[in-house]
N, C-alpha and C positions, 0 to 999 in steps of 0.2 A: 597517570594507567599505562602502563605496557601496551604498546601497540596492538602487542597479541590477544592481547584480553578486550582491546576494544573490538577488533574483527571478530572473537569470539561472539561478541555480544550482537555484531552485526545476523551472525549467522542464526542465533537465537531468535533475533527479530524477522530473519526469515522463515524459521520453522513458525512461529505464532501466527505471523501474518497468512499461510498458507493453511493452518488450523483453522480460523476464525472464517475465511473466504467456502473452504469448504463447509462450515456448519452454516454460511449466509446461503450458498448452492443451495443446501437440500432443505433451508427452509420452507414452510408451505407458504409464508407471509413473508417475503424477503423486507419489503418496508416497514412492516413493524417490526423485523426484527434488526433491522438497522436502526430505526428509536429505540430499542432494548440495549445494543451495542455503545450508541451515544450515550445511554442514560447511566450506562455502568460508567463512561469516562465522565459522563458529569459529577457522578457520587464520588469517583476519585479526587476531581477536580476541587471540588469543593472541601473536601477532608485533608486535600494536599497542601491548599493556597496558606491556608492561616502558617504552615511550618517552614515554607516556601520564600525565600527573596521575590521581592518585588521586579517582575522585568524591568529593565532600563528603558526610557521614555523611546530612545531610539530604535527601539526593536518594535515598538506598537504598531509600525505601518507595516511591520513584513508580518504579526500576528496575525491583524486585520486580513492581509491580501493572501495568507495559507489557509482560513478559514473561508474564505470564501470561496478559495477553489479545492476546498474540502467540499462544500457542500455541492459543485459539481460532479465532484469524484462521487460521492455518495449515490447522486440519480443516476449517472452515466454506471456507474458500479450495478447497481438494482437493474437496470437496464438489459445491461448487457448478458445477467445471467437468467434473464426470463428468455434471450433469443436465441442463447448458444451454450455448448456445454462447457462447465470446468475446464475441461481438459483442451480446450479451444479458447476461449474467454480469457484464463488464467496466464498462458504461455504471452497471447498476443498483449495485453495488458502491461502486464510486466516486464514483458522483454523488453518493448520499445522507451519503456522511460529510461530506462541507464544511459541509452543512447542520446535522446534527448535532453539528460538532464548536464550529462558531460557536455555537451554544445553549447546547454544554455550556463554552465559553470566557466569555459571559456571566457565567455562574451562577462558575464557577472563579474568574476574574480580573478582570469587568469590563469587558471588552469590548463593545459595543452595536451594535446596528442599526442602520443610516439607513433612511431611504426606500427607494434604490435599492437599496440591501443587500437588500432585502424583497421588491423587483420580481425581484432576481436570485433570492433562495428560490424564489420563485414560480416562475420560468421552470425552474428545476430540478425543481422537484417536478413539471411539467405533461411534461416531456421524460421524465421516471422513469415517469409514469404511460402515457405513449406506448410505451415499452419495454416494460412489461408483458403486452402484447397479442401474438398474432401467432405466428408457426412459428417453434420453438427457444423461446419464453416460456411455459412450461408452471406450474404452479403450483408445482412443486419449483426450477424454474430462475428462478422470480423470488424466490419466498422463503429458499433460502438465500441467494443477494447481496446482498437486501436485511439478512438475519442478519449476512453480512460485511460490509457497511456500516459497520453498527452497532458491530463490533468494528474495522473501522479509525479512525472518530471516536474510538471510547475510546482506542487507544492512540495516536492523536497528541497526545491532550490530556495524556495521563499522559506520554509521551515530551517533550513541549513544557515542559512543566511540571518534569520530571525536569532534563532539560539545563540550563536555566534557575539550577537549586539545586545541580546539580554543579559547575558553575565552570568545565567542561571537555567539550566535544564528544566528543573524542577517546576518552579513558578513561570516558564515559558509554556510548559506542556498544562500546567495545571489551569490557566489561563485558556491556552487554546481549547482543553478540554471542555470547560466550563460555556464558553462562547458554540463552539459546534453542537455540544449536548443538549444545552438551550435550545437552540435552534432546532434542532430536531422534534424533541421534547413538544415544542410548542407547535410544530407541524401536523407529531401524531394524534394531537387531543384536537386540533380544529379540522383536519382532515378524516381522523379514522377513528375518534371518541367512542363511535359504538361498537367495533370490535375490540377497543384495547385489553379490557377487564379478560373479554374470554380467550385473546392469545395469552395474555401473562397467566392463566392458569394452566394452557396445556404448552408452551413452549418458552413461557418467562427463565426457566432456567437457563435453557438453551440461548438465548437471547446475549443474558448475564454473562456466562460462560463465554461465548465469541467477544464480548465487550472487555472483559480482565485479559484476553491473547491481545484484545487489538492495541489497547492503553499500554500492558508491557511492553509488545512488541515496537509501538511508537517511541516509546521510552528510553530502551536499548539502542534505536537507530539515533535519536537526537545526541544521545550521550556520544556515541562514535561523530556524528556528522560536527561536534563541536570541537573537536581533535584534529579531525583525520579530513584531508581532501574529499569534497564531496562527489566528484563523479567514482570514485571509487567503491567508494561507503555505500552509495546506491547500486552500482551494479551489483556489491556482492548480497545486498539485500535482497537481490532480484534472482538469487540462487534459490528463491522459493518457489521458480516456476518448475524446478523439478518435485519439490514436494506437495504442490497444488496438481502436475500430472499424475502422480502416482496416489494421491489422495482419490482427484475424481472416478480414477479407473476403478482401485480397490474396493470402497466407500459409496460411489455412486452409482457403480455400475455404466459406467461411460465406456464407449467403446473406443480402444485405445493402441490402433494396428501397427506395426510395422515402421511405417512412414513417420506416423506422429511418435513416437519413439525415438526417432532418428531426428526431428526435428526439432523434438523438446531440449534432448542431449546437445543439438549442436547451437539450441540460443542458452543452454546453460553453459556450456563450455567457454562459448564466447564473453558471455558476462564475467565468468571464473577469471578468465585471461583479462577483462578488461580492469576488473579488480586488483588483480597484482604486477599488471604491467606499468610501466614508469616512461 
């Protein structure tokens, strides 16, 4: 598959990710929305797995690690949107991830940073610091997104290494969606059983739409991560911060003055440089 097409898939993944995060932030009940998102993933996994190759045994540990970190990611993301604006939470969480992923990729699989990439990392860091202050950026609204960014970096590396070891993109994601979807559905039934039916009637369609975007976006990421370097792929995926900032401002009516616009653009430009530099 041509590299240009693979990188195009990553851009589509970024757009899909920003959209489902906007739906998550705007949801009245974010816990049950996440349950609905992962229920859509569970349905995808159950339908796709019979038509996919079974992941190679050497990938199972990576699949388990990815699933475990994703559960932490779901909890941190929900909490982040409870305490902060999307225009703060989203750039912080996604802007930190490529820096950490690039560092992790260096230690895990030997991907190295060139001078231009170091400049890009510095730009991202300055953008993150600028987003850490001002209205909507309280200590909690900064701390939880930063923790979310750590979880994003961890599952990006685990999933990237795992899908390469699995030998099958579809089989790896199908198994991952089944594990995470079943786990979240069990949590929803156990903790929020009384609210599920009412939620499904009011917001179920939104949750399923967000779930479809989540599954499609991550599938695009895995396809690219199987063939391209993890650092640049993850970095390019995080251009979603720009889409997220726009959605948070236009759809959610969040304040987004000149300082935040400049900071978000700085993060985005840094991420773009990190994606294309060698």
